[in-house]
C-alpha positions as CSV (number, residue, x, y, z in Angstrom):
1,I,0.7,-31.1,-9.0
2,M,1.1,-34.9,-8.9
3,R,-1.7,-35.7,-6.5
4,L,-5.3,-36.7,-6.8
5,S,-7.6,-33.8,-7.3
6,D,-9.8,-35.1,-4.5
7,Y,-7.0,-34.3,-2.1
8,H,-7.4,-30.6,-2.6
9,Y,-9.5,-28.8,-0.1
10,P,-12.5,-26.8,-1.5
11,G,-11.4,-23.4,-2.6
12,P,-8.6,-22.1,-4.8
13,A,-6.1,-24.9,-4.1
14,Y,-7.3,-27.1,-7.1
15,S,-7.1,-24.1,-9.5
16,T,-3.7,-23.1,-8.2
17,A,-2.3,-26.7,-8.5
18,S,-3.8,-27.2,-11.9
19,Y,-3.0,-23.9,-13.6
20,S,-0.9,-21.4,-11.8
21,K,1.7,-23.8,-10.4
22,P,2.4,-25.7,-13.7
23,A,2.9,-22.3,-15.5
24,T,5.2,-21.1,-12.7
25,L,7.2,-24.3,-12.8
26,L,7.8,-24.1,-16.5
27,N,9.2,-20.6,-15.9
28,T,11.2,-21.9,-13.0
29,L,12.7,-24.7,-15.1
30,R,13.5,-22.1,-17.8
31,A,15.3,-19.9,-15.2
32,L,17.2,-23.0,-13.8
33,L,18.4,-24.3,-17.2
34,G,18.7,-20.9,-18.9
35,P,16.7,-19.9,-22.0
36,E,19.5,-21.0,-24.3
37,T,19.1,-24.6,-23.0
38,F,15.4,-24.7,-22.1
39,D,13.9,-23.1,-25.3
40,P,15.3,-25.6,-27.9
41,I,14.5,-28.6,-25.6
42,Y,10.9,-27.4,-25.1
43,R,10.4,-26.9,-28.8
44,K,11.8,-30.4,-29.5
45,Y,9.6,-31.8,-26.8
46,I,6.5,-30.3,-28.5
47,R,7.6,-31.6,-31.9
48,T,8.4,-35.1,-30.5
49,W,5.2,-35.5,-28.6
50,A,2.7,-33.7,-30.9
51,Y,-0.5,-35.7,-31.3
52,K,0.6,-38.2,-28.8
53,H,-0.3,-38.8,-25.1
54,P,2.7,-38.1,-23.0
55,K,2.7,-38.8,-19.3
56,P,4.4,-36.5,-16.8
57,W,7.5,-38.8,-16.6
58,D,7.8,-38.6,-20.4
59,F,8.3,-34.8,-19.9
60,F,10.6,-35.3,-16.9
61,N,12.8,-37.9,-18.8
62,F,12.9,-35.8,-22.0
63,F,14.2,-32.8,-20.2
64,A,16.8,-34.7,-18.2
65,T,18.0,-36.6,-21.3
66,E,18.2,-33.5,-23.5
67,S,19.7,-31.2,-20.9
68,G,22.2,-33.9,-19.8
69,R,21.4,-33.0,-16.2
70,S,19.9,-35.0,-13.4
71,L,16.7,-33.2,-12.5
72,D,15.1,-35.7,-10.2
73,W,15.4,-33.3,-7.3
74,F,13.5,-30.7,-9.2
75,W,10.7,-33.0,-10.2
76,R,10.3,-34.4,-6.7
77,T,10.4,-31.0,-5.0
78,W,8.1,-29.1,-7.3
79,Y,5.7,-31.8,-8.7
80,Y,5.4,-34.3,-5.9
81,E,5.8,-32.2,-2.8
82,T,4.2,-29.0,-1.5
83,W,7.4,-27.6,-0.2
84,S,8.3,-23.9,-0.4
85,L,11.5,-22.1,-1.3
86,D,12.8,-19.4,1.0
87,Q,16.5,-18.4,0.6
88,A,17.8,-15.5,2.6
89,V,20.9,-13.4,3.0
90,G,21.9,-14.4,6.5
91,A,25.0,-12.2,7.1
92,V,27.6,-10.2,5.2
93,E,30.9,-9.7,7.0
94,T,34.1,-8.1,5.8
95,G,37.3,-9.3,7.4
96,N,40.5,-7.3,8.1
97,G,42.1,-8.4,4.8
98,G,39.2,-7.0,2.9
99,A,37.6,-10.3,1.8
100,T,33.9,-10.5,2.4
101,T,32.0,-13.6,3.5
102,I,28.3,-13.8,2.6
103,T,26.1,-16.4,4.4
104,I,23.1,-17.7,2.5
105,V,20.5,-19.4,4.5
106,D,18.0,-21.9,3.2
107,R,14.8,-21.5,5.3
108,G,12.4,-23.6,3.2
109,W,12.3,-27.2,2.2
110,A,12.5,-26.8,-1.5
111,P,16.1,-26.9,-2.8
112,M,17.2,-24.6,-5.6
113,P,20.6,-23.1,-6.4
114,A,21.1,-19.7,-4.8
115,R,22.2,-17.3,-7.6
116,V,23.7,-14.3,-5.9
117,T,24.5,-10.9,-7.4
118,V,27.1,-9.0,-5.4
119,T,27.5,-5.2,-6.1
120,R,30.6,-3.4,-5.1
121,Q,30.9,0.3,-4.3
122,N,32.7,0.9,-7.6
123,G,29.7,-0.6,-9.5
124,E,31.3,-3.9,-10.3
125,K,28.9,-6.8,-10.2
126,L,29.8,-10.4,-9.4
127,Q,27.6,-13.4,-10.2
128,L,28.1,-16.2,-7.6
129,E,26.2,-19.4,-7.0
130,V,25.6,-21.8,-4.2
131,P,24.9,-25.1,-6.1
132,V,21.7,-27.1,-5.4
133,E,23.9,-30.0,-4.2
134,T,24.7,-28.0,-1.1
135,W,21.1,-28.0,0.0
136,L,20.5,-31.6,-1.2
137,S,23.3,-32.7,1.1
138,G,21.2,-31.4,4.1
139,A,23.0,-28.1,4.7
140,T,20.8,-25.1,5.7
141,Q,23.4,-22.4,5.2
142,A,26.4,-21.8,3.0
143,D,29.2,-19.2,2.9
144,I,30.3,-17.5,-0.3
145,S,33.7,-15.8,-0.3
146,V,34.2,-12.5,-2.2
147,P,37.8,-11.5,-2.8
148,P,39.2,-8.2,-1.5
149,G,38.4,-5.2,-3.6
150,S,36.0,-2.3,-3.6
151,P,33.6,-2.7,-0.6
152,V,30.4,-4.8,-1.0
153,V,27.4,-2.5,-0.9
154,R,24.6,-4.9,-2.0
155,V,23.9,-8.6,-2.1
156,E,20.8,-10.0,-3.8
157,I,19.6,-13.6,-4.3
158,D,17.9,-14.3,-7.6
159,P,17.6,-10.7,-8.8
160,E,15.9,-11.8,-12.0
161,G,13.0,-13.4,-9.9
162,G,13.2,-16.7,-11.8
163,F,12.6,-18.9,-8.7
164,P,9.4,-19.0,-6.7
165,D,10.8,-17.7,-3.4
166,I,8.0,-17.1,-0.9
167,D,9.7,-14.2,0.9
168,R,11.8,-12.0,-1.3
169,R,12.2,-9.3,1.4
170,N,15.0,-11.4,2.9
171,N,16.8,-11.9,-0.4
172,V,18.5,-8.5,-0.3
173,W,21.2,-7.0,1.9
174,E,22.4,-3.4,1.6
175,A,25.2,-1.7,3.4
176,K,24.2,1.0,5.8
177,S,25.2,4.5,4.8
178,G,28.6,5.4,6.2
179,S,29.8,1.8,6.6
């Protein structure tokens, strides 16, 4: 988004960077912060900057200040780079004690927290997360531990679809029947 329009090749790239990507990123930021945080900040931003001429960094600073979170990694990744997000369920292994280890793999360059929903055979759902700091530190995979209990039958990254992952097919693992 934050590049000269002359740098876009002829074709749909300019339109995507000017219209589709900004809209997608507002939704991504909302998913990241949660509607309960994003919505009031966005309304306040609109009220504060109405009839003025804000620059992109005014928007960036406003959201960082109001949310109380450092979002520099988000702005750089999604506004200044052309990186893609591709998180995958790498492995799901249950040990002898019944605890399950889930390996989440970061295959893209764009860091985002990995929000994981684990479904057990008894229907219980666990919400787990690999924080963005894991990927920012340079790691390309992370393990999540699930305590013993009913067997894990399904693992899904970002089931709400809030983040722009380029290959959602690798976001889901399901236990094979009979295992």
